[in-house]
C-alpha positions, 0 to 999 in steps of 0.5 A: 410894241411902241417902236413898231407902231411908231415906225408904221406911223412914220411910214404912213405919214410919209405916204400921206405927204407924198400923196398930198404933194405928188397928186397936185403936181401930177395933175399940174403937169397935165395942165400948164396953166395950173402949173403957172398959177401954182408957181406964181402962188409959191413965188408970192409966198417966198417973197412974203417970207423973204420980206419977213426975214429981212424985217425980223429981229435976230436978237438972241433970246434965252437959249436961242441963237441969233439965227433961230431968233431970226427964223422965228421972227420971220415965221411970226411976221409971215403969219401976220402978213398972210393972216392980214391978207386973208382977212382983207380978202374976206372983207373985200369979198363981202363988200363986193357981194353987198354992193351987187 
């Protein structure tokens, strides 16, 4: 019984992922400007991750290999950069609203 429920859950997760990724793409192909903006956003995320990967330390820790340690470090640095950007954006918006 558990196997059937797990299989159905996998199917539903797959449908949700396809819908969540597919619907914005379908809408974006109808509007080239939004496709361009989406490409810029994805490119910016890739640049942040590449920078994070380059500055990450690949020293193995415990059972993790050097590659795994480098990817984990890159993920952590990416999170820090994006979180700092989000907080900076919030502060900038609040200061701009207060100045008006």
